[in-house]
VMD Tcl script that draws the C-alpha trace (Angstrom):
set ca {
  {107.38 102.09 97.53}
  {104.31 104.31 97.84}
  {106.18 107.14 96.15}
  {107.41 104.86 93.39}
  {103.95 103.45 92.85}
  {102.54 106.97 92.70}
  {105.16 107.97 90.14}
  {104.41 104.88 88.07}
  {100.70 105.66 88.26}
  {101.24 109.24 87.09}
  {103.44 108.10 84.19}
  {100.95 105.40 83.26}
  {98.09 107.91 83.31}
  {100.02 110.20 80.99}
  {100.96 107.40 78.60}
  {97.45 105.98 78.71}
  {95.96 109.41 77.95}
  {98.36 109.80 75.01}
  {97.47 106.30 73.78}
  {93.75 107.05 74.03}
  {94.33 110.32 72.15}
  {96.23 108.57 69.37}
  {93.67 105.79 69.04}
  {90.78 108.26 69.22}
  {92.37 110.46 66.55}
  {92.88 107.42 64.33}
  {89.27 106.35 64.78}
  {87.99 109.85 64.10}
  {90.06 110.25 60.93}
  {89.00 106.83 59.68}
  {85.38 107.71 60.44}
  {85.65 110.94 58.45}
  {87.36 109.23 55.50}
  {84.74 106.45 55.36}
  {81.95 109.03 55.58}
  {83.44 111.06 52.73}
  {83.77 107.89 50.63}
  {80.12 107.05 51.21}
  {78.97 110.58 50.33}
  {81.14 110.55 47.19}
  {79.55 107.27 46.09}
  {76.05 108.60 46.67}
  {76.75 111.88 44.82}
  {78.30 110.01 41.90}
  {75.19 107.89 41.42}
  {72.69 110.68 42.04}
  {74.36 112.97 39.53}
  {72.96 110.65 36.84}
  {69.45 111.49 37.98}
  {68.75 114.40 35.54}
  {69.12 111.98 32.61}
  {65.91 110.20 33.57}
  {63.68 113.23 34.21}
  {61.34 111.79 31.60}
  {60.12 109.32 34.24}
  {58.42 112.21 36.01}
  {57.36 114.44 33.11}
  {53.74 113.48 33.56}
  {53.73 114.37 37.24}
  {56.25 117.19 37.77}
  {55.31 120.77 37.06}
  {57.00 121.78 33.79}
  {59.08 124.91 33.58}
  {56.59 126.66 31.30}
  {53.65 125.88 33.56}
  {55.66 126.99 36.60}
  {56.53 130.26 34.90}
  {52.87 130.91 34.09}
  {51.98 130.36 37.75}
  {54.69 132.84 38.74}
  {53.10 135.45 36.44}
  {49.68 134.76 37.99}
  {51.27 135.22 41.41}
  {52.62 138.61 40.36}
  {49.18 139.57 39.06}
  {47.67 138.41 42.41}
  {45.54 135.84 40.61}
  {46.86 133.20 43.03}
  {48.58 133.35 46.41}
  {52.01 132.08 47.40}
  {50.39 129.39 49.55}
  {48.40 128.14 46.57}
  {51.59 127.94 44.51}
  {53.31 125.93 47.28}
  {50.30 123.64 47.43}
  {50.58 122.92 43.69}
  {54.25 122.02 44.06}
  {53.56 119.79 47.08}
  {50.76 117.99 45.28}
  {53.03 117.19 42.33}
  {55.82 116.10 44.70}
  {53.49 113.56 46.35}
  {52.64 112.10 42.93}
  {56.28 111.48 42.08}
  {57.32 110.23 45.55}
  {56.63 106.54 44.89}
  {58.49 106.38 41.57}
  {61.43 108.38 42.90}
  {61.72 106.19 46.00}
  {61.73 103.02 43.89}
  {64.40 104.45 41.58}
  {66.71 105.63 44.40}
  {66.33 102.33 46.24}
  {67.31 100.45 43.09}
  {70.55 102.45 42.98}
  {71.62 102.01 46.60}
  {70.03 98.93 48.13}
  {72.58 96.65 46.42}
  {75.26 98.65 48.25}
  {73.50 98.23 51.60}
  {72.60 101.92 51.77}
  {69.25 103.55 52.58}
  {69.25 106.91 50.77}
  {66.53 109.56 50.66}
  {66.49 112.48 48.21}
  {64.69 115.78 47.76}
  {64.78 118.90 45.61}
  {63.58 122.25 46.97}
  {63.04 125.82 45.85}
  {64.57 128.20 48.33}
  {63.00 131.34 46.93}
  {61.31 132.85 43.86}
  {62.21 136.43 42.89}
  {60.48 138.79 40.41}
  {63.48 140.52 38.86}
  {61.49 143.38 37.34}
  {61.14 144.85 40.84}
  {63.86 142.86 42.62}
  {61.15 141.46 44.84}
  {60.72 138.03 46.42}
  {57.28 136.74 45.61}
  {57.53 133.34 47.36}
  {59.85 132.09 50.10}
  {61.04 128.54 50.61}
  {61.50 125.81 51.13}
  {59.09 124.58 48.48}
  {59.41 120.85 47.75}
  {59.70 120.02 44.04}
  {60.14 116.27 44.54}
  {61.17 113.96 47.39}
  {61.44 110.30 48.32}
  {59.67 108.79 51.29}
  {61.41 109.31 54.61}
  {62.21 111.97 57.16}
  {65.33 114.11 56.84}
  {67.41 114.64 59.99}
  {70.81 115.79 58.69}
  {70.54 116.38 54.93}
  {73.69 116.73 52.82}
  {73.70 119.17 49.92}
  {73.93 117.46 46.54}
  {73.76 120.53 44.32}
  {72.41 124.05 44.18}
  {71.50 126.19 41.15}
  {69.72 129.30 39.95}
  {67.06 129.12 37.22}
  {66.14 132.25 35.29}
  {62.96 132.15 33.24}
  {61.39 134.87 31.10}
  {58.14 135.43 29.21}
  {56.79 138.39 27.24}
  {53.08 139.15 27.40}
  {51.05 141.76 25.54}
  {48.97 143.87 27.84}
  {46.25 146.36 26.71}
  {46.62 149.88 27.95}
  {43.57 151.05 29.85}
  {41.29 153.59 28.08}
  {43.24 153.06 24.91}
  {43.13 150.80 21.88}
  {46.89 150.39 22.11}
  {48.76 147.62 23.89}
  {52.22 147.14 25.30}
  {54.55 144.19 25.79}
  {55.75 143.34 29.29}
  {58.76 141.09 29.92}
  {58.38 138.98 33.07}
  {61.71 137.74 34.42}
  {61.96 135.39 37.41}
  {64.96 134.09 39.38}
  {64.51 130.75 41.19}
  {67.02 129.42 43.77}
  {66.99 125.61 43.89}
  {68.84 123.02 45.99}
  {69.01 119.21 45.97}
  {69.81 117.28 49.17}
  {70.22 113.67 50.23}
  {70.72 111.71 53.41}
  {72.03 108.20 54.11}
  {69.67 107.15 56.89}
  {71.71 104.11 57.94}
  {75.05 105.95 57.78}
  {76.02 105.21 61.40}
  {75.32 101.51 61.03}
  {77.38 101.32 57.83}
  {80.29 103.14 59.50}
  {80.03 100.95 62.59}
  {80.35 97.80 60.46}
  {83.23 99.34 58.55}
  {85.06 100.31 61.74}
  {84.28 97.24 63.88}
  {87.68 95.61 63.38}
  {89.52 98.85 64.09}
  {87.37 99.53 67.17}
  {87.94 96.02 68.55}
  {91.69 96.23 67.98}
  {91.75 99.60 69.74}
  {89.86 98.23 72.74}
  {92.17 95.20 72.83}
  {95.25 97.43 72.88}
  {93.83 99.59 75.69}
  {92.76 96.60 77.79}
  {96.12 94.88 77.24}
  {97.90 98.06 78.29}
  {95.80 98.25 81.47}
  {96.41 94.58 82.25}
  {100.17 94.91 81.77}
  {100.25 97.94 84.04}
  {98.23 96.09 86.70}
  {100.54 93.07 86.55}
  {103.61 95.30 86.69}
  {102.38 97.14 89.77}
  {101.44 93.86 91.47}
  {104.88 92.39 90.77}
  {106.57 95.55 92.02}
  {104.56 95.46 95.24}
  {105.29 91.77 95.72}
  {109.01 92.21 95.14}
  {109.14 95.26 97.39}
  {107.34 93.35 100.13}
  {109.81 90.48 99.83}
  {112.73 92.92 99.97}
  {111.25 94.62 103.03}
  {110.77 91.28 104.77}
  {114.32 90.24 103.91}
  {115.68 93.49 105.31}
  {113.67 93.01 108.51}
  {115.00 89.48 108.90}
  {118.61 90.55 108.35}
  {118.23 93.51 110.74}
  {116.86 91.33 113.52}
  {118.84 88.10 113.22}
  {121.56 89.55 115.44}
  {118.98 90.26 118.13}
  {117.57 86.72 118.00}
  {121.06 85.33 118.51}
  {121.59 87.36 121.68}
  {119.88 84.83 123.98}
  {122.00 81.78 123.10}
  {125.11 83.97 122.93}
  {124.35 85.39 126.38}
  {123.87 81.87 127.72}
  {127.16 80.78 126.18}
  {128.94 83.73 127.78}
  {127.55 82.84 131.19}
  {128.57 79.21 130.65}
  {132.08 80.28 129.58}
  {132.54 82.39 132.73}
  {131.39 79.47 134.84}
  {133.88 77.16 133.11}
  {136.71 79.58 133.97}
  {135.93 79.03 137.62}
  {135.38 75.29 137.56}
  {134.76 72.48 135.15}
  {131.13 71.36 135.25}
  {129.62 68.69 133.02}
  {126.23 70.41 133.23}
  {127.73 73.63 131.85}
  {129.15 71.72 128.88}
  {125.69 70.29 128.28}
  {124.24 73.83 128.35}
  {126.83 74.93 125.80}
  {125.93 72.04 123.50}
  {122.24 72.87 123.77}
  {122.82 76.53 122.97}
  {125.01 75.68 119.98}
  {122.16 73.53 118.72}
  {119.80 76.41 119.33}
  {121.98 78.74 117.28}
  {121.76 76.26 114.47}
  {117.98 75.92 114.86}
  {117.56 79.71 114.77}
  {118.74 79.76 111.17}
  {117.05 76.56 109.99}
  {113.44 77.86 110.16}
  {114.29 80.64 107.72}
  {114.25 77.98 105.02}
  {110.70 77.29 103.76}
  {111.26 73.55 103.32}
  {112.74 73.08 106.79}
  {111.34 69.97 108.50}
  {112.63 68.48 111.75}
  {113.44 64.80 111.61}
  {113.39 63.96 115.33}
  {109.94 62.57 116.23}
  {110.92 60.73 119.44}
  {108.70 61.92 122.32}
  {110.52 64.37 124.54}
  {111.30 63.16 128.08}
  {110.67 64.96 131.35}
  {114.43 65.41 131.78}
  {114.73 67.05 128.37}
  {111.81 69.34 129.18}
  {113.46 70.30 132.47}
  {116.65 71.16 130.58}
  {114.70 73.51 128.31}
  {113.21 75.26 131.35}
  {116.60 75.37 133.13}
  {118.20 77.11 130.14}
  {115.39 79.65 130.15}
  {115.86 80.34 133.87}
  {119.62 80.61 133.43}
  {119.22 83.46 130.91}
  {116.23 85.06 132.69}
  {117.03 84.93 136.41}
  {114.72 87.84 137.21}
  {111.59 86.09 135.91}
  {109.38 84.30 138.46}
  {108.97 80.94 136.76}
  {106.58 78.15 137.76}
  {105.93 74.71 136.28}
  {103.59 71.89 137.15}
  {104.85 68.28 137.31}
  {106.31 67.38 133.93}
  {104.64 64.58 131.93}
  {106.90 61.58 131.46}
  {106.62 60.02 128.01}
  {103.21 61.57 127.40}
  {104.11 64.65 125.33}
  {104.15 63.69 121.65}
  {106.58 66.46 120.64}
  {110.11 65.66 119.59}
  {112.99 67.39 121.36}
  {113.62 69.89 118.54}
  {109.93 70.76 118.27}
  {109.50 71.01 122.03}
  {112.54 73.31 122.32}
  {111.26 75.58 119.53}
  {107.71 75.67 120.92}
  {108.51 76.41 124.56}
  {111.48 78.72 123.95}
  {109.48 80.85 121.49}
  {106.44 81.16 123.76}
  {108.48 81.83 126.91}
  {110.86 84.30 125.23}
  {107.89 86.11 123.69}
  {106.41 86.57 127.15}
  {109.67 88.11 128.39}
  {109.96 90.36 125.32}
  {106.50 91.76 125.96}
  {107.03 92.69 129.61}
  {106.26 89.51 131.58}
  {107.70 89.32 135.11}
  {105.92 86.11 135.99}
  {105.51 82.98 133.85}
  {103.77 79.68 134.48}
  {103.78 76.46 132.44}
  {101.03 74.04 133.40}
  {100.28 70.54 132.04}
  {96.84 68.97 132.30}
  {95.78 65.56 131.01}
  {92.18 64.88 129.87}
  {91.47 61.42 128.44}
  {93.68 61.12 125.34}
  {94.60 64.80 125.25}
  {97.40 66.69 126.96}
  {96.74 70.39 127.46}
  {99.63 72.82 127.90}
  {98.93 76.26 129.39}
  {101.62 78.95 129.18}
  {100.48 81.97 131.15}
  {102.21 85.33 131.72}
  {101.50 88.76 133.18}
  {103.03 90.72 130.30}
  {101.65 93.62 128.27}
  {98.91 91.55 126.64}
  {97.41 92.11 123.21}
  {94.36 93.79 121.74}
  {91.66 91.55 120.31}
  {92.24 92.99 116.81}
  {95.82 91.63 116.83}
  {94.98 88.03 117.75}
  {93.91 86.79 114.27}
  {97.31 87.77 112.80}
  {99.91 86.85 115.45}
  {100.52 83.42 113.87}
  {101.25 84.86 110.42}
  {104.83 84.60 109.26}
  {106.88 87.77 109.90}
  {103.93 89.46 111.63}
  {104.89 91.63 114.58}
  {102.69 93.82 116.74}
  {103.40 97.47 116.15}
  {102.31 100.74 117.67}
  {102.05 103.91 115.60}
  {103.55 102.00 112.65}
  {106.70 101.25 114.73}
  {107.88 97.85 115.98}
  {108.63 98.44 119.65}
  {110.01 94.94 120.26}
  {112.81 93.36 118.26}
  {112.24 89.96 116.65}
  {111.95 88.08 113.40}
  {108.21 87.72 113.61}
  {108.39 83.97 112.96}
  {108.30 82.59 116.51}
  {104.54 82.16 116.81}
  {104.36 81.13 113.16}
  {106.68 78.21 113.98}
  {104.68 77.34 117.10}
  {101.45 77.16 115.04}
  {103.20 75.12 112.35}
  {104.45 72.59 114.93}
  {101.01 72.25 116.57}
  {99.35 71.75 113.15}
  {101.90 69.10 112.18}
  {100.97 67.11 115.27}
  {97.26 67.61 114.55}
  {96.81 69.65 117.69}
  {94.91 72.81 118.54}
  {96.29 76.20 119.56}
  {94.24 79.00 121.11}
  {95.18 82.24 122.79}
  {93.42 84.60 125.18}
  {94.86 87.98 126.05}
  {93.90 91.20 127.77}
  {95.79 94.42 127.29}
  {97.73 95.32 130.45}
  {96.90 91.99 132.17}
  {98.68 89.21 130.29}
  {98.36 86.36 127.82}
  {97.58 82.65 128.02}
  {98.38 80.15 125.27}
  {96.49 76.84 125.34}
  {97.96 73.97 123.33}
  {96.08 70.68 123.06}
  {97.99 67.65 121.76}
  {97.28 63.95 121.51}
  {99.15 61.78 123.93}
  {102.29 60.34 122.29}
  {100.84 60.79 118.78}
  {102.84 60.27 115.59}
  {102.97 63.46 113.54}
  {101.53 63.46 110.04}
}
mol new
graphics top color blue
foreach p $ca { graphics top sphere $p radius 0.5 }
foreach p [lrange $ca 0 end-1] q [lrange $ca 1 end] { graphics top cylinder $p $q radius 0.2 }
display resetview
């Protein structure tokens, strides 16, 4: 079973990993598609922005003015930092209007979009020389950019011819100033992750449900397999050991048959009848709903017969009993036979050479002590010896044959008569069972 469970676990792990991979791939692809759709929507709306440049004509630096500043920069009349400062100042003036406009485009869609336009570099083409490096902000909305997405990029070429007087001469010459400007526009959807999360919530929940359901089904399958395997193992143990449990009554019947060959004895016939009944009772307890119907208190004669049968099959055991209670033991004959035979045979199975059954009456209670000098039990075994099919084992091997239901039946009988059952044992010394029953009580 352990090997099978391990194989199932390995297969499940593989299938579960494949399932996670498939679901993860589906989520990732859906995430990418939704993100591309959002970016496409934003770009489509922002591409209309150049049509309303007139909103910022009063604040933005015009192309002609910008070109004049570039010429001053070439002539060293201003510095690159001063030029950047002029651009930044104009960008701050337009920030409020631009933010309002962009918000009006995207807030109805539940998007928070920020936008900016930058100059990446200004080049003086006459000498193929960069006169100002970027980024230089032309305009921007309010907000901080973390992962900007490129909207567009372009190159702007501007020219202007100026007449310049030649030194120490009355003549002048014309100079053509040509500038190349690299520009880029970028945007960012600041609440992109929240939008995608809302879009993918249903898919994410369904994925989690599938994974949890798969785990639950695997757990239930393994539990059912373990339960069925345990039942099969118990059934095999029962079948393997039934023959052994039948040996005692069969041995008694053989002895009785040999005795009958020599002479006819009414007592031997009685022994045979009792052992036949015992064979029948050996099989009855295997049924869960088995309930004895004989509740008549056992007599001292019937108790003596139980002990005589035990001595007949175990002549080498030193057996002692105290005076038997007459009409005081509340057990029926069937229950008494099962109780005493199981406890006494257990003692023999586990090495007892001496066995004593003692009765003691205290007020309305009859105490039964069954003491032996067998192998004894460790304290760790005592809480489990009354469990059905439990047998003491050493090194994972059952040294003693048996069904493992004898003490379970004893406990069940004592509980049915509302009694108490305790056990004390010491390894290598022996075991004592103490049963306390009400005097001639009616079982519940």
